[in-house]
Structures are given as structure tokens and as C-alpha cells.
C-alpha positions in Angstrom: -0.3 4.5 4.7 0.5 1.0 5.9 4.0 -0.3 5.8 4.0 -4.1 6.3 7.2 -5.9 7.2 7.4 -9.7 6.6 10.3 -10.7 8.9 11.3 -12.5 12.1 14.7 -10.7 12.3 14.4 -8.8 15.6 17.2 -6.4 14.7 15.6 -5.5 11.4 12.2 -5.1 13.0 13.7 -2.9 15.8 15.5 -0.8 13.1 12.2 -0.3 11.2 10.4 0.7 14.4 13.1 3.3 15.1 12.9 4.9 11.7 11.9 8.6 11.8 9.5 8.2 8.9 6.8 6.4 10.8 4.9 9.6 11.7 1.9 9.2 9.3 2.5 5.6 8.6 1.2 2.5 10.4 4.0 -0.1 10.8 2.8 -3.7 10.9 5.0 -6.7 11.3 4.0 -10.2 10.2 6.1 -13.2 11.3 3.5 -15.8 12.3 4.0 -18.1 9.3 6.3 -18.3 6.4 3.7 -20.2 4.3 3.2 -18.2 1.1 -0.6 -18.5 1.2 -0.7 -17.1 4.8 1.6 -14.3 3.9 -0.3 -13.2 0.8 -3.6 -13.4 2.7 -2.2 -11.2 5.4 -0.8 -8.6 3.0 -4.0 -8.6 1.0 -6.3 -8.2 4.1 -4.1 -5.5 5.7 -4.2 -3.3 2.5 -0.5 -2.7 2.6 0.9 0.2 0.6 4.5 -0.6 1.1 5.9 -4.0 1.8 9.3 -4.8 3.3 10.2 -8.4 2.5 12.9 -10.1 4.5 14.3 -12.8 2.2 15.8 -14.6 5.2 12.3 -15.3 6.6 10.8 -16.5 3.4 13.8 -18.2 1.8 13.6 -19.8 -0.8 10.1 -18.5 -1.6 10.7 -14.8 -1.6 10.7 -14.4 -5.4 7.6 -16.5 -5.7 5.8 -14.3 -3.1 6.7 -11.2 -5.0 5.5 -12.8 -8.3 2.1 -13.7 -6.7 1.7 -10.2 -5.1 2.4 -8.6 -8.5 -0.6 -10.5 -9.9 -2.8 -9.2 -7.2 -1.6 -5.6 -6.8 0.6 -3.9 -9.2 0.6 -0.7 -7.1 2.2 -2.4 -4.1 5.7 -0.9 -3.6 8.1 -3.6 -2.4 11.4 -3.3 -0.6 13.5 -6.4 -0.5 16.1 -7.0 2.2 18.4 -10.0 2.3 21.7 -11.3 3.8 22.4 -13.2 0.6 25.1 -11.4 -1.4 24.6 -13.5 -4.5 24.1 -11.7 -7.7 21.6 -14.3 -9.0 19.0 -13.4 -6.3 19.5 -9.7 -7.0 18.8 -10.3 -10.7 15.8 -12.4 -10.1 14.0 -10.1 -7.7 14.9 -6.9 -9.6 13.0 -8.2 -12.6 9.9 -8.5 -10.5 9.6 -4.8 -9.9 10.9 -4.1 -6.5 11.8 -0.6 -5.6 14.6 -1.1 -3.1 17.1 -3.9 -2.7 19.1 -3.9 0.5 21.8 -6.1 1.9 21.9 -6.8 5.6 23.0 -5.3 7.8 21.2 -2.2 6.5 21.8 1.2 8.1 19.1 3.2 9.7 19.8 6.1 7.3 19.6 3.9 4.2 16.3 2.4 5.4 14.8 5.8 6.3 15.9 7.3 2.9 14.4 4.4 1.1 11.1 4.5 2.9 10.9 8.3 2.3 11.7 7.9 -1.3 9.1 5.1 -1.8 6.5 7.0 0.2 7.0 10.0 -2.2 6.7 7.6 -5.1 3.5 6.1 -3.7 2.0 9.5 -3.2 2.8 10.4 -6.8 1.3 7.2 -8.1 -2.0 7.6 -6.2 -2.4 11.2 -7.2 -1.7 10.5 -10.9 
């Protein structure tokens, strides 16, 4: 299973790489471009199962990215991480079908628990 992270936040990437759930998962980080077409193309060609979107890297286009991805792949499980504590952003992306919404700084335990939970959900969906 591929877990793709869209971020240039070195501490978030380091935290993801340190998670203890990466055993059977391939972790891939993309931070070459924050152009939505490039990001969507990368996600599509890597066949991501789980996507971790760092809002701070894509701001203000994170919600638009998720909308576009939903049109291409409804089974993609998305985790959304941001440093923006505003309720409006939370409302907006929650309506787009994300499976985890985290506020930076996120703890290693919360991240691991979320990835494990989403991985179980992904397994359930694909075996259904």
C-alpha cells in the first residue's frame, strides 16, 4: 500500500518517516511543485492508497486538490494536516470526504493511530 505525502514541511515528513506503521507500506513524499496539475498527476501515476495532504504546502488550493482527486478516485483515503486553526477550513475540507483532520503540530502517536485506522478502513473497503 502506498502512502503519499504532499508536503515540504521537514518536521512533518520526518515524523511520518518515523511512524511505526510503515512496515508493509511504501512511503512516498512529493514536494517538487505545488501546482495542482503536477500534484494530481503525481498522485494518479503513483497509485496512492492513502494521501496525506499538508495544507501549508498547497495553500490556498488544498480544498480544490481534494475536490479534483475525488472526481478521479473515490477510494483514495485522505488525511489533511494544517497549521490553520480556522473553523471555516475545517468545515470546507470535512465536506470533501477526508478521513482525518489534524492540526500542527501533530503527535507521533496521533499520526500512527490515524494511519493504522485508515489502513484498516482501506483493507475493509478493498475486500468488500
